[in-house]
C-alpha positions in Angstrom: 13.2 97.5 101.1 13.3 101.1 102.5 16.1 103.2 101.5 16.6 105.4 104.6 14.0 108.0 103.9 13.9 109.2 107.5 17.8 109.0 107.8 18.2 111.4 104.8 15.8 113.9 106.3 17.9 114.0 109.5 21.2 114.2 107.6 19.7 117.2 105.7 18.5 118.9 108.8 21.9 118.4 110.4 23.5 119.8 107.2 21.3 123.0 106.9 21.7 123.8 110.5 25.5 123.3 110.4 25.4 125.9 107.5 23.5 128.2 109.7 25.9 127.9 112.5 28.8 129.0 110.1 26.8 131.9 108.9 25.2 133.4 112.0 27.5 134.3 115.0 26.3 133.2 118.4 23.9 130.7 117.1 25.9 127.7 118.4 26.4 129.1 122.0 22.5 129.9 122.0 21.5 126.3 121.5 24.1 124.1 122.8 23.5 122.1 125.8 25.0 123.8 129.1 24.5 121.7 132.2 24.4 124.7 134.6 21.1 125.9 132.8 19.7 122.6 131.9 16.2 123.0 133.4 16.1 126.8 133.3 16.5 126.5 129.4 15.4 122.9 128.7 15.0 123.3 125.0 18.8 122.7 125.0 18.5 119.1 125.5 16.9 118.8 122.0 18.4 121.7 120.1 22.1 120.5 120.9 21.4 117.2 119.0 21.4 119.1 115.9 24.3 121.2 116.4 28.0 120.4 115.6 31.4 122.1 116.4 31.7 124.7 113.6 35.5 124.5 114.3 35.8 120.7 113.6 34.7 119.8 110.3 35.4 116.1 111.1 32.9 116.3 114.1 29.9 116.5 111.8 31.5 114.4 108.9 31.9 111.4 111.3 28.3 111.8 112.7 26.8 112.1 109.3 28.6 108.9 108.2 27.8 106.8 111.0 24.1 107.9 110.8 24.2 107.5 107.1 25.5 103.9 107.2 23.5 102.5 110.5 20.5 104.7 110.1 19.8 103.3 106.6 20.3 99.8 108.1 17.9 100.1 111.0 15.1 101.5 108.7 15.0 98.3 107.2 14.3 96.4 110.3 11.7 98.6 112.5 8.9 101.0 111.9 9.5 104.7 111.3 7.9 105.5 114.6 10.4 103.2 116.5 13.3 104.8 114.5 12.5 108.2 115.5 11.7 107.3 119.1 15.0 105.6 119.3 17.0 108.7 117.5 15.3 111.2 119.8 15.1 109.1 122.9 18.6 108.2 122.7 19.8 111.9 122.3 17.6 113.0 125.3 18.5 110.4 127.6 22.1 110.8 126.5 21.6 114.5 127.6 20.2 113.6 131.0 23.0 111.2 131.5 25.6 113.9 130.6 23.8 116.2 133.1 23.9 113.6 135.8 27.7 113.6 135.5 27.6 117.5 136.2 25.2 116.8 139.1 27.5 114.5 140.9 30.4 116.5 140.3 32.5 114.5 137.6 32.5 117.1 135.2 32.1 121.1 135.5 29.5 122.9 133.3 31.2 122.0 130.0 29.0 122.8 126.9 28.1 119.7 124.8 26.6 119.6 121.2 26.1 116.9 118.7 24.1 113.9 117.4 26.5 111.4 118.5 24.1 110.1 121.4 21.3 109.7 119.3 23.5 107.8 116.7 24.9 105.7 119.4 21.4 104.6 119.9 20.9 103.8 116.5 24.2 101.8 116.3 23.1 100.0 119.7 19.7 99.0 118.2 21.4 97.6 115.0 23.6 95.6 117.5 20.7 94.3 119.2 18.3 93.4 116.2 21.2 92.6 113.7 24.2 91.4 115.8 26.1 89.7 112.9 26.3 92.8 110.7 30.1 93.4 110.0 31.7 96.6 110.9 35.3 97.9 110.8 36.6 99.2 114.2 39.4 101.3 113.2 41.1 98.6 110.8 39.8 95.3 112.4 36.7 93.6 111.0 34.2 92.3 113.7 30.3 91.9 114.1 28.6 95.0 115.3 27.8 93.0 118.6 31.4 92.9 119.4 32.0 96.4 118.5 29.2 97.4 120.7 31.0 95.9 123.9 34.1 98.0 123.1 31.9 101.1 122.6 30.5 100.6 125.9 33.8 100.1 127.7 35.4 103.1 125.9 32.5 105.3 126.7 32.1 104.2 130.4 35.8 104.8 131.1 35.8 108.3 129.1 32.9 109.3 131.3 35.2 109.6 134.3 37.7 111.7 132.4 36.5 115.4 132.3 39.6 116.3 130.2 38.8 114.1 127.1 36.6 116.8 125.5 34.2 114.1 124.7 30.7 113.9 126.4 31.2 110.2 127.0 28.2 109.9 129.4 26.1 111.1 126.7 27.4 108.4 124.4 26.9 105.7 127.1 23.2 107.0 127.7 22.4 106.7 124.0 23.9 103.1 123.8 21.8 102.2 126.8 18.7 103.7 125.4 19.2 102.0 122.0 19.9 98.5 123.5 17.0 98.6 125.7 14.4 99.8 123.0 15.6 97.3 120.6 15.1 94.6 123.4 11.8 95.6 123.8 11.1 95.5 120.2 12.6 92.0 120.0 10.3 90.9 122.9 7.3 92.3 120.9 6.5 94.7 124.0 6.6 97.8 121.9 6.1 96.7 118.3 6.9 93.8 116.0 10.3 94.2 114.0 9.9 94.4 110.2 10.8 91.4 108.3 14.6 90.8 108.3 16.4 91.9 104.9 19.1 90.1 103.2 22.0 92.5 104.8 23.7 90.0 107.0 27.4 89.5 106.2 27.7 93.0 104.6 30.6 95.0 105.7 30.0 98.6 106.7 32.6 101.0 108.0 
């Protein structure tokens, strides 16, 4: 059973970059995602995935915890290539969805940053491939499949609230990408899933 090697590398990268954000003035602003300059500075779609709000320690802690838990689980079920494609694909597609809400006038050009869209893609893939994995939503235990339905509803509604301070459209895009990629894996259209590990019934928060 693999032990989340890629997940650990991603966590290490996010942690190191966060330290640089704290040490280097202007670094965050230079690389976070700004809808108004999305295609004149397209690298921000990628670089914003590795940045977190330096004024809110809970932002990076929550994302790191979710990636550690769900990323390690997903690595037991799919290939390393598919894992990375889900992570980066969900993050980039989430950025495009957030940008789309700017184009249609739902939100102004509010900067966004964080690995949440990529991590939502990971969680969505787990929900598709291992739907009976148990999680806690707040304090309520449920299957990850049930939790995924709640995530979709919350992020869909949040997409239309520009005052929330949360890039819900990016989260929703990440969820959609993770669902679709995992569905293609299940059908064998992309690759075959790794043999199922004995993890069903475990509770993860």
